[in-house]
C-alpha positions, 0 to 999 in steps of 0.5 A: 239784739234779738234777745233783748228785743224779745225780753223787752217785748215779752216783759212789756206783753206781760205788763200790758196784759195786766194793764188790760186786766186792770182796764177791764176792771176799771171799765166794768166797775167805773164805766165811762162817766164822770168818775172814771174821767176824774181818776183819768185826769188825776193819773194824767200828769204822773202817767204823762211823766212816766211815759216820757221818763220810762219810754226813753227821754231820761235814758237817751241823755243819761246813757250816752253821758254816763258812757262817755264819763270818766267819773261815772260814779260821781256823775250818777250820784250828782244826777240822782241828787239833783232830780230827787230834790227837784221832784220833791219840791214839785210834788209839794207844790202840787200838793199845796196848789192841787186845785190850780194844777187840776184846772190846768189839765182839765180846763172843761171841768166845772168848779165841783169837778175840780174840787173832786179831782184836786185831792186825787191829783195830789195823791196820784202826783207822788207817783212821779218820784217813784217812777223817776227812781225806777227809771234811774235805776233802769238806765244803769241796768240798761247799760249793763244790758239788763232789761227784764226787771224794768220790762216786767216791773210795770205789772206790779203797778197793774197788780196793785191797781187790780187789787184796789179795784177788786177790794173796792168794788162794792163801795161808791164810785168816789171811794173807788177812785180814792182807793185806785189812786192809793193803789198807784203809789203802792205800785210805784214802791213795788216797782222800786223795790224790784229795781233795787234788788236787781241793782244789788244783784248786778253789784251796781249799788257800788256806783252809789257808794263810791260816788257818795264818798268822791262827790266832794273831791271830784264834783268839778271834774264832771261839770262838762258831763252835767252841762251835756246832760242837762241840755240832752235831757230837756231836748229829749223830753221835748223830742221824744214825747210827741205821742204822749203830749198829744194824748195829754192835750187830747184829754184837755180838749175833751174835757170840754166835750160831753161826759165820757169823751176823756175816757173814750180817748183813754181807753182807745189810746191804751189799746194804741199803746199796746203794739206801740210798747211791745214793738216800737218801745221794746226795740228802741230800748233794746237797741239804743245802748248798743248804738250809742256805744257803737257810734261813740267807738266810731263803729257807724257801720255796725250801728246802721246795720243794726238800725236797718234790721230793726227798721224791717222788724218794726215795719212788718210788726207795726203795719200788721198790727195797724191792719188787724187793729182797724179791722177788728177795732170794734171786736177788740174794744168789746172783748176788752171793755164792754161789760158791767157799766161800759155799754154798747154805745161806749164800745162803738164810740171807743173803737171809732177813736181807736181806728183813728189812733191806729193810723198813726201807729206806723209812723210814731213807731218808726220814728222812735228807732230813727231818732235814736241816731240823734240821741246817740250823737248828742243831737237831742236839739234837733229832735226837740225842734222836730217834736216842737214842729210836729206838736204845733201842727198837731195843735192846729189840727186838733183845734180844726177837727175837734168841732166837726168830729169831736173826740174822733177829730182829736184822735185823727189830728194826733195820727196825722202829726205822726207823719209829720214826726217821722218825715222830719226825723228821717230828714235829719237822719239822712234822706240818702241813708234812709233810701239805702235801707229801702233798696228793695222794690218789694217794699214799695209794693208792700207799702202800697198794699198796706196803704190800700188795705187801710184806705179800703177798711177805713172807707167800709167802716164809714169812719169818715162819716163822723157818726160818733155820737158825742 
């Protein structure tokens, strides 16, 4: 387990480092203005789906069903064919009605900005097909306990976008965002090629060959598998995407605020996602296939032991990240972004929002591993219900806090909803089982210490003063 977690963490670390280099160039070349806002809006939909797919929703439904299916090859080919056709049709619809979709994700944009952003939305949306194919192949690799390709491949997307930025930096900003969008598509193709090579190397391509030959004869034998997957997938998308949808909604509400607000939220959320990815997501991806196998083979004790060990790893890693992140939020943002068109005022605004986001890092991260129990036992419906409640509370909090605190209020609302998510997830996991993990009295002292440091830090930094000038 530790080896798998380390492989995932290290791969994601490399990907995030290249991602920050990309963000540094993007901030330096574009700044935090209407052009950066336009690109972020254009990349919003495919990036949302990328996070939902790549960070577990698809694999959380596919892997348990695949593991229990008696016709694995036929089931695999059927799912691949179905999703590919749906996404091709959806991409075509977005291409035809790009202005309507742009208006949907950026309500506050003027008509002239909608017209500028719409072509970019159409271009970027093609990435969705590519990232689905990548995620599909990644699920098969995960089942075989191969994590390296998926963990490292995101760097290919970042390197492609970095190349586009470097080659375009002397052009006008409108041309830069177009070239950056092309870089997204090229990066998607590179990710897909890397996964195809890994599939071939592990000889998993035979699954597609046998499935294609047998699909007509054995299609009726997988109907129960397909129904179980469809039900689980819809619920997994709802249940595993609270943080992503919250950030998505933040962007919509921020489009009504002053220019740059979308960019501040985006850059702050990118930093927030760093520890969430290298610790929580890496851990959940690594342990999920094994937990699913243990539970399917009635080895519940082994599954709980693995979950308990993962809990302690995440608790210390994430709480440390929260303390360091909040204390040094300005320094982190200054180091990553403040250069070129990204000025001191942009740094202060982004750092304040980052501090708010980080309040929710611990609950969002811990909720990921406890939700694995629900997915492994095909209880995606419970996870979806938890997510719906959390999301509803987040929307209410966002609408309440956006008026007095502007973009800061949106980040705070998202963070507070994380505690709701964790509480409800633990309730359905089992309060007694959770208390068994918390046997040590030292844990209470540890939690109290972390809470004390965070509260004092927030007080000293004057976060609650709502001094952000937006």
